[in-house]
C-alpha positions as CSV (number, residue, x, y, z in Angstrom):
1,X,-49.3,48.6,0.9
2,X,-47.4,45.8,-1.3
3,X,-45.9,46.8,-4.7
4,X,-44.8,44.1,-6.9
5,X,-40.9,44.6,-7.9
6,X,-40.3,42.9,-11.0
7,X,-36.4,43.1,-10.4
8,X,-36.6,41.8,-7.0
9,X,-39.1,38.9,-7.9
10,X,-36.9,37.9,-10.9
11,X,-33.9,37.6,-8.6
12,X,-35.9,35.2,-6.2
13,X,-36.9,33.2,-9.1
14,X,-33.3,33.0,-10.4
15,X,-32.0,31.9,-7.0
16,X,-34.6,29.1,-6.7
17,X,-33.8,27.9,-9.8
18,X,-30.3,27.4,-9.0
19,X,-31.1,25.7,-5.7
20,X,-33.5,23.4,-7.6
21,X,-31.0,22.3,-10.0
22,X,-28.2,22.0,-7.5
23,X,-30.5,19.5,-5.8
24,X,-31.0,17.5,-8.9
25,X,-27.5,17.2,-9.7
26,X,-26.6,13.4,-10.5
27,X,-24.3,11.4,-8.3
28,X,-21.6,9.8,-10.3
29,X,-21.0,6.1,-9.1
30,X,-17.5,4.8,-9.4
31,X,-17.7,0.8,-10.6
32,X,-14.9,-1.7,-10.7
33,X,-13.4,-4.8,-9.3
34,X,-14.0,-5.6,-5.7
35,X,-11.1,-5.5,-3.2
36,X,-11.0,-9.2,-2.7
37,X,-10.5,-10.0,-6.4
38,X,-7.0,-8.9,-6.0
39,X,-6.6,-9.7,-2.4
40,X,-8.6,-12.9,-1.9
41,X,-9.0,-14.1,1.7
42,X,-9.1,-17.9,2.5
43,X,-7.9,-19.9,5.3
44,X,-5.1,-22.3,4.1
45,X,-4.1,-19.8,1.3
46,X,-0.4,-19.3,1.0
47,X,1.7,-17.3,-1.3
48,X,5.9,-17.9,-1.0
49,X,8.4,-15.2,-1.9
50,X,11.8,-14.6,-2.9
51,X,13.3,-11.6,-0.7
52,X,16.1,-9.3,-1.2
53,X,16.8,-6.8,1.8
54,X,19.6,-4.3,2.4
55,X,20.1,-2.6,5.2
56,X,22.5,0.5,5.7
57,X,24.0,1.0,9.0
58,X,25.2,4.3,9.9
59,X,26.7,3.5,13.5
60,X,28.6,1.0,12.1
61,X,29.1,2.6,8.3
62,X,28.2,-0.9,7.1
63,X,25.9,-2.3,4.2
64,X,24.4,-5.7,4.7
65,X,22.5,-7.4,1.9
66,X,20.7,-10.6,2.7
67,X,18.4,-13.2,0.3
68,X,16.0,-15.4,1.9
69,X,12.4,-16.7,1.6
70,X,9.4,-15.9,3.3
71,X,5.9,-17.7,2.9
72,X,2.6,-16.5,4.3
73,X,-0.1,-18.9,5.2
74,X,-3.6,-18.1,6.2
75,X,-4.1,-20.1,9.1
76,X,-7.1,-19.0,11.1
77,X,-9.8,-16.3,11.6
78,X,-11.4,-14.6,14.1
79,X,-13.6,-11.2,14.8
80,X,-11.8,-8.0,15.9
81,X,-13.2,-5.6,18.6
82,X,-15.4,-4.3,15.8
83,X,-16.7,-7.4,15.0
84,X,-14.8,-7.6,11.5
85,X,-13.5,-10.6,10.0
86,X,-9.9,-11.2,10.6
87,X,-7.2,-13.6,9.2
88,X,-4.2,-14.8,11.2
89,X,-1.4,-15.2,8.9
90,X,1.6,-17.3,10.2
91,X,4.8,-16.2,8.1
92,X,7.6,-18.7,7.8
93,X,11.4,-18.0,6.7
94,X,14.1,-20.1,5.3
95,X,17.5,-19.3,4.0
96,X,17.0,-20.8,0.5
97,X,15.3,-23.9,-1.2
98,X,17.8,-26.2,0.6
99,X,16.7,-25.0,3.9
100,X,13.3,-26.1,5.7
101,X,10.7,-23.5,6.7
102,X,10.7,-22.0,10.3
103,X,8.2,-19.9,12.1
104,X,9.2,-16.2,11.8
105,X,6.2,-13.9,12.4
106,X,2.6,-13.9,12.7
107,X,0.4,-10.8,11.0
108,X,-3.4,-10.2,10.5
109,X,-5.3,-9.0,7.7
110,X,-8.8,-7.6,8.4
111,X,-11.6,-7.4,5.6
112,X,-13.6,-4.4,6.0
113,X,-16.6,-3.1,3.9
114,X,-14.7,-1.4,1.5
115,X,-11.2,-1.7,2.6
116,X,-8.6,-4.3,3.6
117,X,-6.2,-3.9,6.5
118,X,-2.7,-5.3,6.9
119,X,-1.2,-5.3,10.5
120,X,2.4,-6.4,10.6
121,X,5.1,-5.6,13.0
122,X,2.5,-3.3,15.0
123,X,2.1,-1.2,12.1
124,X,-1.5,-0.9,10.3
125,X,-1.7,-0.2,6.7
126,X,-5.0,-0.1,4.4
127,X,-3.6,-2.1,1.7
128,X,-6.5,-2.6,-0.9
129,X,-9.8,-0.5,-1.2
130,X,-12.9,-0.9,-3.3
131,X,-13.5,0.0,-6.3
132,X,-10.3,-1.1,-8.1
133,X,-10.2,1.4,-10.9
134,X,-7.4,3.3,-12.5
135,X,-6.2,6.1,-10.9
136,X,-8.4,5.6,-7.7
137,X,-6.5,7.0,-4.7
138,X,-6.7,6.7,-0.9
139,X,-4.6,7.3,2.4
140,X,-3.4,3.9,2.7
141,X,-1.3,5.1,5.8
142,X,-4.3,6.8,7.5
143,X,-3.8,4.3,10.7
144,X,-0.1,4.5,11.0
145,X,1.1,6.1,14.4
146,X,2.9,9.1,12.7
147,X,4.0,10.3,16.5
148,X,6.6,7.5,16.1
149,X,9.8,9.4,14.7
150,X,10.9,5.8,13.0
151,X,7.4,5.9,10.9
152,X,7.0,9.7,10.5
153,X,8.2,9.3,6.7
154,X,5.3,7.6,6.0
155,X,3.2,10.4,6.1
156,X,1.5,12.2,3.5
157,X,1.6,9.2,1.1
158,X,-1.2,8.5,-1.5
159,X,-1.7,5.0,-2.4
160,X,-3.0,4.9,-6.4
161,X,-4.2,2.3,-8.7
162,X,-2.5,2.0,-12.1
163,X,-2.2,-0.6,-14.8
164,X,-5.5,-2.0,-13.7
165,X,-6.1,-5.4,-15.3
166,X,-3.0,-5.4,-17.3
167,X,-0.2,-8.4,-16.9
168,X,2.7,-8.3,-14.6
169,X,5.8,-10.0,-14.3
170,X,8.0,-10.0,-11.2
171,X,11.2,-12.1,-12.6
172,X,10.0,-15.1,-11.4
173,X,6.5,-15.5,-12.3
174,X,3.8,-14.0,-14.6
175,X,0.2,-13.1,-14.1
176,X,-2.2,-12.1,-17.0
177,X,-4.4,-9.8,-14.7
178,X,-2.9,-7.4,-11.8
179,X,-2.8,-3.8,-10.5
180,X,-0.1,-1.9,-9.4
181,X,-0.3,0.4,-6.2
182,X,1.6,3.3,-6.3
183,X,2.6,4.6,-3.1
184,X,5.5,6.9,-2.9
185,X,7.9,8.3,-5.2
186,X,10.6,11.0,-3.8
187,X,14.2,11.5,-4.0
188,X,16.5,14.5,-3.1
189,X,20.2,14.4,-4.4
190,X,21.9,10.9,-5.2
191,X,24.4,9.0,-3.0
192,X,26.6,8.6,-5.8
193,X,27.1,12.6,-6.4
194,X,30.2,13.6,-5.2
195,X,30.1,16.6,-2.6
196,X,26.5,16.0,-1.9
197,X,25.9,16.6,1.8
198,X,22.2,15.4,2.2
199,X,20.6,12.7,0.4
200,X,17.0,11.5,0.9
201,X,15.1,8.7,-0.8
202,X,11.8,7.2,-0.4
203,X,9.9,4.7,-2.8
204,X,7.3,2.3,-2.5
205,X,4.9,0.3,-4.8
206,X,3.0,-2.9,-4.6
207,X,1.5,-5.1,-7.1
208,X,-1.5,-7.6,-6.6
209,X,-2.6,-10.2,-9.3
210,X,-6.3,-11.2,-9.5
211,X,-7.3,-14.4,-7.4
212,X,-3.4,-14.3,-5.9
213,X,-3.0,-11.6,-3.8
214,X,0.4,-9.8,-3.2
215,X,3.1,-10.7,-5.7
216,X,5.5,-8.0,-5.8
217,X,6.7,-5.3,-3.2
218,X,9.5,-2.7,-3.3
219,X,10.4,-0.5,-0.4
220,X,13.3,1.7,-0.3
221,X,13.7,4.5,2.5
222,X,17.2,6.0,3.5
223,X,19.0,9.4,4.3
224,X,22.3,10.4,4.4
225,X,22.9,13.6,6.5
226,X,26.7,15.0,6.0
227,X,29.3,15.0,3.4
228,X,31.2,12.2,5.2
229,X,28.3,10.7,6.8
230,X,27.2,6.9,6.2
231,X,23.3,6.5,5.0
232,X,21.0,5.1,7.0
233,X,18.1,2.9,6.1
234,X,17.0,0.1,4.2
235,X,15.5,-1.5,0.9
236,X,13.1,-4.5,0.6
237,X,12.2,-6.3,-2.6
238,X,9.9,-9.1,-2.4
239,X,8.4,-11.4,-5.5
240,X,5.8,-14.2,-5.6
241,X,7.1,-17.3,-7.0
242,X,4.7,-20.0,-5.9
243,X,1.0,-19.7,-4.7
244,X,-2.2,-22.1,-3.8
């Protein structure tokens, strides 16, 4: 014979109400600028950069600094294996403004639904995503082959939008609306500290200007392992000075 149990039935009603209101929970929709606002893609588009490059050669105990110019030109398009629109970007190099541009490299930019992938020197990065909003984060190195020991330092990076929509100057040109992409900021000890046996530094950030694209990039990565050891690594700064 069925007997009414008020405690049991009250508990069932309580659980049912929790499930109901959980299902009714509102979904938060994040809105912001589209990725292509800060990384526009079009055949014929070009950006020229001044480049400062430093290499620490631990084998020869040599530090080499070089300055030169690079020009990135979007030359053609095709569909990749996943039928995504991909741009071929021809890269030119010259020693300075008195030199002629010479073909130097080729890279590819793939425009996905919510991401822009950048494939250069056989390494693929997720450079830009939608929506472009303050503090939005993503794994920009998710497509990097971290099994390669030379690329393992890229593991664990978190890309994050900051200063969205604010002005930015790279020392050569100013932009009224830009976004900084913070990527990595790690340092263990300092090269200039006497008696330190191990030093490591990895720093990376990029800046994209609205309707222009990449206008500044800074990348530093080096290690020193041993009191008398010479560092191994490199640093790179590129700053746009001209674009169409």
